[in-house]
C-alpha positions in Angstrom: -30.2 -20.4 24.9 -32.6 -18.5 22.6 -32.3 -14.8 22.2 -35.2 -12.5 21.4 -33.9 -11.0 18.2 -36.4 -8.8 16.4 -36.3 -5.8 14.1 -38.8 -4.1 16.4 -36.8 -4.2 19.7 -33.7 -3.1 17.8 -35.4 -0.1 16.5 -37.0 0.8 19.8 -33.6 0.7 21.5 -31.7 2.6 18.8 -34.2 5.1 17.4 -31.7 7.9 17.8 -28.9 6.2 15.9 -27.6 7.9 12.8 -28.4 6.5 9.4 -24.7 5.8 9.0 -25.0 2.9 11.4 -27.2 1.1 9.0 -24.6 1.3 6.3 -21.5 0.3 8.2 -22.1 -3.2 9.6 -20.6 -2.8 13.1 -20.2 0.9 13.3 -21.8 3.4 15.7 -20.9 5.1 19.0 -19.4 2.9 21.7 -17.6 0.6 19.4 -14.3 1.9 20.8 -12.3 -1.2 21.6 -10.3 0.4 24.4 -13.1 1.9 26.6 -11.7 3.9 29.5 -14.9 4.3 31.4 -14.8 3.8 35.1 -16.2 0.7 36.6 -14.3 -1.7 34.4 -13.7 -4.9 36.5 -10.3 -5.6 37.9 -8.3 -8.4 36.3 -8.7 -10.7 39.2 -12.5 -10.5 38.9 -12.5 -12.8 35.9 -14.1 -15.0 34.8 -17.4 -13.4 35.6 -20.6 -15.4 35.8 -23.2 -14.5 33.2 -26.7 -13.3 34.0 -29.9 -14.8 32.5 -30.2 -13.3 29.0 -32.7 -10.4 29.1 -32.9 -10.3 32.9 -33.0 -7.1 34.9 -32.8 -4.0 32.7 -31.1 -5.1 29.5 -28.9 -2.4 27.9 -28.6 -4.0 24.5 -30.7 -4.6 21.4 -30.3 -7.0 18.5 -31.0 -6.9 14.8 -30.8 -9.8 12.3 -28.8 -8.6 9.3 -29.6 -9.5 5.7 -26.4 -11.6 5.5 -27.7 -13.8 8.2 -25.6 -12.6 11.1 -26.9 -10.7 14.2 -25.8 -7.2 15.2 -26.0 -6.4 18.9 -25.9 -2.8 20.0 -24.9 -2.0 23.6 -25.9 1.3 25.2 -22.7 3.4 25.3 -20.6 0.4 24.5 -19.4 -1.9 21.7 -21.4 -3.2 18.8 -21.1 -6.9 18.5 -21.6 -9.3 15.6 -22.3 -13.0 15.8 -23.4 -15.7 13.4 -24.9 -17.7 16.3 -26.7 -15.9 19.1 -25.7 -18.8 21.3 -22.4 -17.0 21.6 -24.0 -14.1 23.5 -24.1 -13.7 27.2 -25.2 -10.9 29.5 -23.2 -9.3 32.3 -24.3 -6.1 34.1 -27.2 -5.8 31.6 -24.7 -5.6 28.7 -24.1 -8.1 25.9 -20.8 -9.8 25.4 -19.5 -12.7 23.3 -18.8 -16.0 25.0 -16.3 -17.2 22.5 -14.8 -20.1 24.5 -18.2 -21.4 25.5 -17.6 -21.5 29.2 -20.7 -19.6 30.1 -18.6 -16.9 31.7 -17.1 -13.6 30.7 -13.3 -13.8 30.4 -11.2 -10.7 30.5 -10.2 -11.1 26.8 -14.0 -11.2 25.9 -14.8 -8.0 27.8 -15.0 -5.1 25.4 -14.8 -2.7 28.4 -11.1 -3.6 28.8 -8.4 -2.1 26.7 -6.9 -3.8 23.7 -3.6 -4.3 25.3 -5.1 -6.0 28.3 -7.3 -8.3 26.2 -4.5 -9.3 23.9 -2.2 -10.1 26.8 -4.9 -12.1 28.6 -5.8 -14.3 25.5 -2.1 -14.7 24.5 -1.3 -16.1 28.0 -3.8 -18.9 27.4 -2.5 -20.0 24.0 -0.6 -23.2 23.5 2.6 -23.1 21.4 0.7 -24.3 18.3 -2.0 -21.8 18.7 0.5 -18.9 19.1 2.5 -20.1 16.2 -0.5 -20.1 13.9 -1.0 -16.4 14.6 2.6 -15.8 13.4 1.8 -16.6 9.8 0.4 -14.2 7.3 -0.2 -16.1 4.1 -2.0 -15.4 0.8 -5.4 -16.6 -0.4 -7.3 -16.0 -3.6 -10.9 -14.8 -3.5 -12.1 -16.2 -6.8 -15.7 -14.9 -6.6 -19.1 -15.6 -5.1 -19.2 -18.5 -2.8 -21.8 -20.1 -0.6 -19.6 -22.4 1.4 -16.3 -21.2 2.8 -14.9 -24.7 2.7 -15.3 -25.0 -1.1 -15.0 -22.0 -3.5 -11.5 -20.7 -3.2 -9.6 -23.9 -4.0 -6.0 -24.5 -2.8 -3.9 -21.7 -1.4 -0.2 -21.2 -1.3 1.5 -23.4 1.2 4.6 -25.4 2.1 5.0 -29.1 3.1 1.4 -29.5 1.9 -1.0 -27.8 -0.4 -3.6 -26.7 2.2 -7.1 -25.8 1.4 -8.6 -22.7 3.0 -10.4 -25.0 5.5 -7.2 -26.5 6.6 -5.6 -23.1 7.0 -8.4 -22.0 9.2 -8.6 -25.3 11.1 -4.9 -24.9 12.1 -5.7 -21.5 13.7 -4.1 -19.2 11.0 -6.1 -16.0 11.1 -4.2 -13.4 9.1 -4.2 -13.6 5.3 -3.6 -11.4 2.3 -6.5 -11.5 -0.2 -5.3 -11.5 -3.8 -7.8 -10.6 -6.4 -11.3 -9.1 -6.1 -12.6 -8.5 -9.6 -16.1 -9.3 -8.5 -16.8 -6.1 -6.5 -17.1 -5.0 -2.9 -20.3 -7.0 -2.0 -18.8 -10.3 -3.2 -15.7 -9.7 -1.1 -17.8 -8.7 1.9 -19.9 -11.8 1.7 -16.8 -14.0 1.3 -15.3 -12.4 4.4 -18.5 -13.0 6.4 -18.4 -16.6 5.4 -14.9 -16.9 6.8 -15.9 -15.2 10.0 -18.9 -17.5 10.4 -16.7 -20.6 10.1 -14.1 -19.5 12.6 -16.6 -18.2 15.1 -17.2 -21.7 16.3 -13.6 -22.6 16.8 -11.5 -22.4 19.9 -11.5 -18.8 21.2 -13.4 -17.6 18.2 -10.5 -15.6 16.9 -11.7 -13.8 13.7 -10.0 -13.6 10.4 -7.9 -10.5 9.7 -8.0 -9.9 5.9 -5.2 -7.7 4.5 -4.9 -6.1 1.1 -2.2 -4.4 -0.9 -3.1 -0.8 -1.7 -6.1 -0.3 -4.0 -6.7 3.0 -5.7 -10.6 3.5 -5.6 -10.0 6.1 -8.2 -7.3 8.0 -6.2 -3.9 8.8 -7.6 -0.8 6.7 -6.9 1.0 7.4 -3.6 3.6 9.4 -5.5 0.7 11.3 -7.1 -0.6 12.1 -3.7 2.9 13.3 -2.7 2.8 15.8 -5.6 0.0 17.6 -3.8 2.4 18.5 -1.0 -0.8 18.5 1.1 -0.8 16.3 4.2 -4.4 17.2 5.1 -5.5 16.0 1.7 -3.6 12.7 2.2 -5.2 12.3 5.6 -8.7 12.7 4.1 -7.9 10.3 1.4 -6.7 7.7 3.9 -9.9 8.2 5.9 -11.9 7.3 2.8 -9.7 4.3 2.2 -10.4 3.2 5.7 -14.2 3.3 5.3 -14.0 1.5 1.9 -11.7 -1.2 3.2 -13.8 -1.9 6.3 -17.0 -2.0 4.2 -15.4 -4.8 2.1 -14.3 -6.7 5.2 -10.6 -5.7 4.9 -9.0 -4.8 8.2 -5.2 -4.4 7.4 -3.5 -2.5 4.7 0.0 -3.7 3.6 1.1 -0.2 3.0 1.8 2.6 2.4 5.4 2.5 1.4 7.5 5.0 3.4 10.7 4.2 1.5 12.7 7.3 0.6 13.3 7.0 -3.1 16.8 8.5 -3.1 17.8 6.2 -6.1 16.0 7.5 -9.2 16.2 4.2 -11.1 14.3 2.2 -8.5 11.2 0.5 -9.9 8.9 1.0 -6.8 9.0 4.8 -6.7 5.3 5.4 -7.6 4.2 3.5 -4.5 6.1 6.0 -2.3 5.9 9.6 -1.2 9.0 10.5 -3.1 12.6 11.2 -2.2 12.4 13.9 0.4 12.6 12.8 4.1 10.5 15.6 5.5 7.8 15.3 2.9 7.7 11.5 3.2 7.5 11.9 7.0 4.6 14.3 6.9 2.7 12.4 4.2 3.2 9.0 5.9 2.1 10.5 9.2 -1.0 11.9 7.5 -1.8 8.7 5.7 -1.4 6.4 8.8 -3.4 8.9 10.9 -6.2 9.0 8.5 -6.3 5.3 8.0 -6.1 4.2 11.6 -8.4 6.8 13.2 -12.1 6.8 13.0 -13.6 10.2 12.6 -17.1 11.4 13.7 -19.5 13.3 11.4 -17.9 16.6 12.4 -14.4 15.3 11.5 -13.2 14.9 15.0 -10.6 12.2 15.6 -12.1 9.4 17.7 -9.0 7.2 17.7 -9.4 3.5 17.1 -12.9 2.6 15.9 -15.2 0.8 13.5 -13.8 2.6 10.4 -10.1 2.1 11.5 -7.8 -0.1 9.4 -4.4 -1.4 10.7 -1.7 0.4 8.8 1.3 -1.8 8.1 3.8 0.7 7.0 6.7 -0.6 4.9 9.5 -1.4 4.2 11.6 -0.8 7.3 14.3 0.5 7.5 13.8 1.8 3.9 14.3 0.0 0.6 14.7 2.9 -1.8 18.5 2.8 -2.1 18.9 -0.4 -4.1 22.3 -0.5 -5.7 22.2 1.2 -9.1 18.4 1.1 -9.0 17.9 -2.7 -8.8 15.0 -4.0 -6.8 15.1 -6.4 -3.9 12.4 -8.9 -5.0 15.3 -10.3 -7.0 18.7 -11.7 -6.2 20.3 -9.2 -8.5 18.7 -6.4 -6.5 19.0 -7.7 -3.0 21.5 -5.1 -1.8 20.8 -1.6 -0.4 24.0 0.5 -0.4 25.0 3.6 1.5 27.9 5.4 -0.3 26.7 8.7 1.4 26.6 7.1 4.9 23.0 8.3 5.0 21.0 5.3 6.3 19.7 7.6 9.2 17.8 9.8 6.7 15.8 6.7 5.5 14.6 6.1 9.1 12.9 9.6 9.3 9.5 8.6 7.9 9.4 5.5 9.9 10.5 6.9 13.2 9.5 10.6 13.2 6.4 9.8 11.1 5.0 6.4 11.8 5.9 6.3 15.5 4.6 9.9 16.2 1.3 10.2 14.5 -1.0 13.2 14.6 -3.7 10.7 15.4 -5.2 9.5 18.7 -4.0 6.1 17.7 -0.5 7.3 18.5 1.7 5.2 16.2 1.3 2.8 13.4 0.1 -0.6 14.6 2.4 -2.6 12.3 5.5 -2.5 10.2 6.7 -4.6 7.4 10.4 -5.3 7.0 12.2 -4.7 3.7 13.7 -7.5 1.6 17.1 -6.0 1.2 20.5 -6.5 2.8 22.0 -3.3 4.1 25.4 -3.7 2.7 28.7 -2.8 4.3 32.1 -4.4 4.0 32.5 -4.0 7.7 28.9 -5.1 8.6 28.3 -1.8 10.4 24.6 -2.3 9.6 24.5 -5.7 11.0 24.9 -9.2 9.5 24.6 -9.4 5.7 21.1 -10.8 5.7 17.7 -9.6 4.6 15.8 -7.4 7.1 13.5 -10.2 8.3 16.6 -12.1 9.6 18.5 -9.0 10.8 18.4 -8.5 14.6 20.3 -5.3 14.1 17.6 -3.7 12.0 14.7 -5.0 14.0 16.4 -3.8 17.2 16.3 -0.3 15.8 12.5 -0.5 16.3 12.4 -2.7 19.3 15.3 -1.4 21.4 16.1 2.0 20.1 12.5 3.1 19.6 10.8 0.9 22.2 8.3 -0.3 19.6 6.0 -3.0 20.8 3.8 -3.2 17.8 3.6 -6.0 15.2 6.5 -6.6 12.8 5.8 -8.7 9.7 8.3 -9.9 7.2 7.8 -9.3 3.5 6.7 -12.3 1.4 8.7 -15.3 0.4 11.6 -14.9 2.9 11.5 -18.6 4.1 11.0 -20.1 0.6 13.8 -21.8 -1.2 15.4 -20.2 -4.3 13.4 -21.1 -7.4 10.0 -20.7 -5.7 7.4 -18.3 -7.3 8.4 -15.7 -4.6 11.7 -16.5 -3.0 13.6 -13.8 -1.1 15.7 -15.4 1.6 18.6 -13.0 1.1 21.7 -13.9 3.0 20.1 -17.1 4.1 19.9 -18.9 0.7 21.8 -21.9 1.9 19.8 -22.3 5.1 16.9 -24.6 5.6 13.3 -23.3 6.0 13.5 -24.3 9.6 16.7 -22.3 10.1 15.2 -19.3 8.4 12.1 -19.4 10.6 14.2 -19.6 13.7 16.4 -16.7 12.6 13.3 -14.6 11.9 11.7 -15.2 15.3 15.0 -14.6 17.1 15.4 -11.3 15.2 12.2 -10.0 16.8 9.8 -10.5 13.9 6.2 -11.4 14.8 4.7 -12.6 11.5 6.1 -14.4 8.5 4.6 -13.1 5.3 3.6 -15.2 2.3 2.9 -18.8 3.3 1.3 -21.2 5.7 4.3 -23.3 6.6 3.4 -24.3 10.2 5.6 -27.4 10.0 8.8 -25.5 9.6 7.8 -22.8 12.1 6.9 -25.5 14.7 10.3 -27.2 14.1 12.0 -23.9 14.6 10.1 -23.5 17.9 11.2 -27.0 19.0 14.9 -26.0 18.3 14.4 -22.8 20.3 12.9 -24.8 23.2 15.8 -27.3 23.2 18.4 -24.6 23.2 16.8 -22.5 26.0 13.7 -24.0 27.7 10.1 -24.7 26.8 9.0 -21.8 29.0 11.3 -19.3 27.3 10.3 -20.4 23.8 6.6 -20.4 24.7 7.0 -16.9 26.2 8.6 -15.7 22.9 5.9 -16.9 20.6 3.1 -15.8 23.0 4.7 -12.3 22.7 4.2 -12.3 19.0 0.7 -13.7 19.4 -0.1 -10.9 21.8 1.1 -8.3 19.2 -1.0 -9.9 16.5 -4.1 -10.1 18.7 -3.8 -6.5 19.6 -4.4 -5.5 16.0 -7.6 -7.5 16.2 -8.8 -5.7 19.3 -7.9 -2.1 18.6 -10.2 -2.0 15.5 -13.0 -4.0 17.2 -12.6 -7.0 14.9 -12.9 -9.5 17.7 -16.2 -7.9 18.8 -17.7 -7.5 15.3 -15.9 -9.2 12.4 -18.9 -9.1 10.1 -19.9 -6.4 7.5 -23.1 -5.4 5.8 -22.4 -6.6 2.3 -25.5 -4.9 0.9 -24.0 -1.6 1.8 -20.5 -2.2 0.6 -21.0 -0.6 -2.8 -22.7 2.5 -1.3 -19.6 3.2 0.7 -16.9 2.2 -1.8 -18.7 4.3 -4.5 -20.0 7.0 -2.3 -20.3 10.6 -3.6 -17.9 11.7 -0.9 -15.3 9.2 -2.0 -15.6 10.0 -5.7 -15.5 13.8 -5.1 -12.4 13.5 -3.0 -10.8 11.2 -5.6 -11.4 13.8 -8.3 -9.9 16.5 -6.1 -6.9 14.4 -5.4 -6.3 13.6 -9.0 -6.4 17.3 -10.0 -3.8 18.0 -7.3 -1.5 15.2 -8.5 -0.7 16.4 -12.0 2.4 18.7 -12.2 2.7 21.4 -14.9 6.3 21.6 -15.9 6.1 23.8 -19.0 3.6 26.2 -20.4 4.9 28.4 -23.2 2.6 31.3 -24.1 -0.1 30.2 -21.6 -1.0 27.2 -23.8 -2.8 25.8 -20.7 -4.9 28.5 -19.2 -8.3 29.4 -17.8 -10.7 29.3 -20.7 -13.7 30.6 -18.7 -15.6 27.4 -19.1 -15.3 27.2 -22.8 -14.3 23.8 -24.2 -11.0 23.8 -26.1 -10.8 21.8 -29.2 -8.0 19.2 -28.7 -6.4 16.7 -31.0 -5.7 13.5 -29.1 -3.8 11.1 -31.4 -4.4 7.4 -31.0 -1.6 5.1 -29.9 -0.6 1.6 -31.2 0.5 -1.2 -28.9 0.1 -5.0 -28.9 -1.8 -5.2 -32.1 -4.4 -2.6 -31.1 -5.1 1.1 -31.6 -6.4 2.9 -28.6 -7.5 6.4 -27.6 -5.5 7.3 -24.4 -8.6 9.0 -22.9 -12.2 7.8 -22.3 -14.1 9.6 -25.1 -17.3 10.1 -23.1 -15.3 11.6 -20.1 -13.1 13.7 -22.3 -16.1 15.1 -24.2 -17.4 16.7 -21.0 -14.5 19.1 -20.8 -12.9 19.2 -24.3 -14.0 19.0 -27.9 -12.1 16.0 -29.0 -10.5 15.4 -32.4 -8.8 12.1 -33.1 -7.7 9.6 -35.8 -9.7 7.2 -37.9 -9.1 3.4 -37.6 -9.7 1.2 -40.7 -10.2 -2.5 -40.9 -7.5 -4.6 -39.3 -4.9 -5.9 -41.7 -2.4 -7.4 -39.3 -1.6 -11.0 -38.5 -4.3 -13.3 -37.1 -4.8 -13.3 -33.4 -5.6 -16.2 -31.2 -9.3 -16.1 -32.4 -8.2 -16.4 -36.0 -9.2 -12.9 -36.9 -6.7 -10.3 -38.1 -5.2 -7.9 -35.6 -4.5 -4.2 -36.3 -1.3 -3.0 -37.9 0.3 0.3 -37.5 -0.7 1.2 -41.0 -4.4 0.8 -40.2 -4.7 4.3 -38.8 -5.5 7.5 -40.7 -4.1 10.4 -38.7 -6.1 13.6 -38.5 -5.4 15.9 -41.4 -3.3 19.1 -41.2 -6.5 21.1 -41.7 -8.3 19.3 -38.8 -5.3 19.8 -36.5 -5.0 23.5 -37.5 -8.5 24.1 -36.2 -7.6 22.8 -32.8 -6.5 24.8 -29.7 -4.1 22.1 -28.5 -2.5 18.8 -29.5 -2.4 16.4 -26.5 0.3 13.8 -26.9 0.1 11.0 -24.3 3.4 9.2 -23.5 4.9 7.1 -20.8 8.4 7.7 -19.4 11.2 5.5 -20.7 10.7 1.9 -19.8 13.9 1.4 -17.8 14.5 -2.3 -17.5 15.6 -4.1 -14.3 19.4 -3.9 -14.5 20.0 -7.5 -15.2 20.0 -9.6 -18.4 18.7 -13.0 -17.5 19.8 -14.6 -20.8 23.5 -13.6 -20.4 23.4 -13.4 -16.6 25.1 -10.0 -16.7 24.4 -6.7 -15.1 23.2 -3.9 -17.4 22.4 -0.2 -16.8 18.9 1.0 -16.0 18.2 3.9 -18.3 16.0 7.0 -17.8 16.2 8.1 -21.4 14.5 6.7 -24.6 17.5 6.5 -26.9 20.4 4.1 -26.5 22.5 4.6 -23.4 26.1 3.4 -23.2 27.4 3.2 -19.6 30.9 4.6 -20.5 30.8 8.0 -18.7 33.2 9.2 -16.0 30.7 8.5 -13.2 30.0 4.8 -14.0 31.4 2.6 -11.3 34.0 0.2 -12.4 33.6 -1.9 -9.3 30.2 -2.4 -7.5 29.8 -1.5 -3.9 28.1 -4.7 -3.0 28.4 -8.3 -4.1 28.3 -11.9 -2.9 31.5 -13.5 -1.9 32.0 -16.6 -4.1 35.0 -18.9 -3.6 36.6 -16.2 -1.4 36.2 -13.4 -4.0 33.6 -10.7 -4.0 31.7 -10.5 -7.2 31.7 -7.3 -9.3 28.2 -6.2 -10.3 29.4 -3.3 -12.4 28.0 -2.8 -15.9 30.6 -0.4 -17.2 30.7 -0.3 -21.0 27.3 -2.0 -21.3 24.4 -0.4 -23.2 20.6 -0.5 -23.1 17.7 1.2 -24.9 14.3 1.9 -23.4 11.8 -0.8 -24.5 9.4 2.0 -25.4 11.8 4.1 -27.4 9.0 4.5 -30.0 7.5 7.1 -27.6 10.3 9.5 -28.7 9.4 8.8 -32.4 5.8 9.4 -31.6 6.5 12.8 -30.0 8.7 13.8 -32.9 5.9 13.0 -35.4 3.3 14.8 -33.4 5.6 17.8 -33.0 5.9 18.1 -36.8 2.1 17.4 -37.3 1.0 20.0 -34.7 2.3 22.9 -36.8 1.5 26.2 -35.1 -0.9 24.5 -32.6 0.6 24.2 -29.1 1.8 20.6 -28.4 1.1 19.4 -24.8 2.9 16.3 -23.6 0.9 14.4 -21.0 3.5 12.2 -19.4 2.7 9.3 -17.1 5.8 8.4 -15.2 6.8 5.7 -12.7 10.2 7.3 -11.9 12.3 10.3 -13.0 13.2 10.7 -16.6 15.7 12.7 -18.8 13.6 15.3 -20.5 16.2 16.6 -22.9 14.9 14.3 -25.7 11.3 15.5 -25.7 11.0 18.8 -23.8 12.3 21.0 -26.7 9.6 19.6 -28.9 6.7 20.6 -26.5 5.0 23.9 -25.7 3.5 22.5 -22.5 4.2 19.5 -20.3 1.9 17.9 -17.7 3.4 15.0 -15.7 1.4 12.5 -13.6 2.7 9.5 -11.7 1.2 6.3 -13.0 -1.7 8.5 -14.0 -4.5 7.5 -16.3 -5.3 9.4 -19.4 -8.5 11.0 -18.0 -6.5 12.4 -15.1 -5.0 15.2 -17.2 -8.3 16.4 -18.7 -9.4 19.1 -16.2 -5.9 20.7 -16.4 -5.7 20.3 -20.1 -9.1 22.0 -20.6 -8.2 24.9 -18.3 -11.0 23.8 -15.9 -8.7 23.4 -12.9 -5.5 25.4 -12.2 -2.4 23.2 -11.7 -1.1 23.2 -8.2 1.0 20.1 -7.9 4.8 20.1 -7.3 7.5 17.6 -8.2 8.0 15.1 -5.4 11.4 14.2 -6.9 14.1 15.6 -9.2 14.3 15.2 -12.9 17.9 14.5 -14.0 19.7 16.6 -16.6 21.3 13.5 -18.1 22.4 10.0 -17.3 25.8 11.1 -16.1 24.3 12.8 -13.1 22.2 9.6 -12.5 25.4 7.6 -12.4 27.0 10.1 -10.1 24.2 10.0 -7.6 24.7 8.3 -4.3 21.9 5.7 -3.9 21.2 6.7 -0.2 21.3 10.5 -0.7 18.1 12.2 -1.8 18.0 15.2 -4.1 21.6 15.0 -5.2 21.1 15.1 -9.0 21.9 17.9 -11.4 18.4 18.8 -12.5 17.2 19.4 -16.1 16.8 23.0 -17.1 14.2 23.6 -19.9 14.0 26.1 -22.8 12.3 28.6 -20.5 15.0 28.4 -17.9 13.0 26.4 -15.4 14.9 23.8 -13.4 12.9 20.6 -12.9 13.9 20.3 -9.2 12.1 18.9 -6.2 9.1 21.1 -5.3 9.0 22.8 -8.8 5.7 23.3 -10.5 3.8 25.9 -12.5 0.3 27.3 -12.3 -1.4 29.6 -14.8 0.7 32.6 -13.4 4.1 30.9 -13.5 6.4 29.2 -11.0 4.6 28.3 -7.8 6.2 29.8 -4.8 3.8 29.2 -1.9 4.1 28.0 1.7 4.5 24.4 0.6 7.6 25.3 -1.5 9.1 27.3 1.4 8.5 24.5 3.8 9.9 21.6 1.8 12.4 23.1 -0.6 15.0 23.5 2.1 18.0 21.2 2.4 16.9 17.6 3.0 17.0 16.2 6.5 19.7 13.7 7.3 18.9 12.5 10.8 15.7 11.5 12.6 14.5 13.5 15.6 13.5 10.6 17.7 16.4 8.1 17.3 20.2 8.2 17.5 22.2 5.6 15.7 
């Protein structure tokens, strides 16, 4: 059937539409996937016969987009997107997609129905193999511009085979994490459109749901956002994220991390909202609300819509209490421990935040399980297996909270030890089939990280033989229904295409860039400011000496000179010709001696010396060469773990030959890999003379400040911050307002004494001005900040969630 698709009839039908519609692919009023209007057909009315296209009084208009797909706008209804107009049918004057090609409108094709109803209707029709395909969430690599979806990306990760992207799609797998997008938003958008065009013609026309790990788009790290102590800012940031992701064709975010970082040595702290349960709850709520809701031009929450992104909050039930700071991607860090009996506190962001959003979307649409084993000698937290395999943990969501959304495992949980990503903790000796079966029986809906349908199908067959075919089919259809719901709530099934020509305009919009700049300024904490070294300068540019830094055979300026010059008059060092050893290209590299530092006279003319450093590089807590456990340090100088609080016997450990291993590192020593930062600060302290020395610290976890604080007049700390992020505060252009989202320890003894599962239990560092670097501490130009944010959050940390009882 041929459709009358012209630019003219589209414009006639949509003359009053906002200009934003032209930018956003399938946006516009009426693209609300769960339309509650009266007159929606009853379930037993389906399938409904289609009318002749264009007959009667059509309530739809079409436009051919520049990427070659067709956008169909319904009056007061959903906006559709198709590659082939043969997929369109008309019912009641409205346009719908006939995805199964039966010439009729099925319930799951009817955008007037709710997402829950549509997902249930389609899931009920799926075979076991079709449902199982929706239970995999693998990884693909978008290498760049492609014209043919079947060629261009090469092989992708897989098991029992090395499947091409075509094979993955032909097997019905529809959810995949895209790794790598160095070629820009339009390229990614065109790539996604090609995927959608390919699968549109397959059975049921189920689209591809592309997920991404968090990007920054110029925004601060998650911990940097937490330092604002401003949930509304975080909601607005997430709203901009949603627009940017959807413009690129990304529909699911694998984040944010809601883990309470009660263990200060843990390596994933900058991706979280810090260590306080209440702050993490409120920030997670705000982020999920902003990401999942679509907002109109006046900022009103419209609930699910065309700018909504599925928020897969992670890692349930909290992964921030790894034993002695070790991280659960690795066997040596697979245990979370609870010496303070405080697991309940770690549930607060997930339960009181993610399941009770201040958004019309209600609750987060998806959760990702943690890797770790919740350790207890008595197994009070369930079987000693990773979260994907743990029915006890997943039942906290399913049974205790009544959660019916999607649960996805983290990556690599079914892979054998030795694979690139292998995290089958507690199930190392099992087969892949046994792991798949355990995961499904634990209540998980998707397996992250691969495309191993063979093992998953074998697990299904075992389930069917142990129970019945009907029971096994009902179980996998249940997971398929939950996966499909994520497609329907955001309108992906109705319009999976995006306008690639507009992707850059959204990702680099003035609104996004302005909000990113605001968020950056609110993410940098001022810890020290002797004599008002950092202050309002009335618009005048201070002269600032910014010494260059040496690393990996190169001298670099820690700020972008053109950016810095807008707010400061920059003075720096002079680099001579390289005299170091030859590099790969045969040319000499730079040596440390190739720099000529600014002269004392040049420095004396400056208003400030800005010394950029990173916090101590802590290590991972395990020496792979000797296969022994070592301490993770938060100080630059050598640390010997011989203090009174170092555990002689670890809490957790594998049982080997009937004996529990001891993972203690008592008596071992370590030194930060970047101990040269301390030498650098000492040199700059001496060189600065009477000019105030400002430390600009970029931190990925707490640090012991006693080594460097006495040498500085002022300290600014950001969390995985870039050099330019400090400039507005350094120049006195913006008044500092951020607060510490975690404590800074007085020494390593208090770090050893801390209980991994208990937040805010450190003895905090007190500086030369008598200020304690505690949670919610920060300075502005007037002194210590003591506003409503401080009063709200600096109370005793919460220990139990409001909406669940263990």
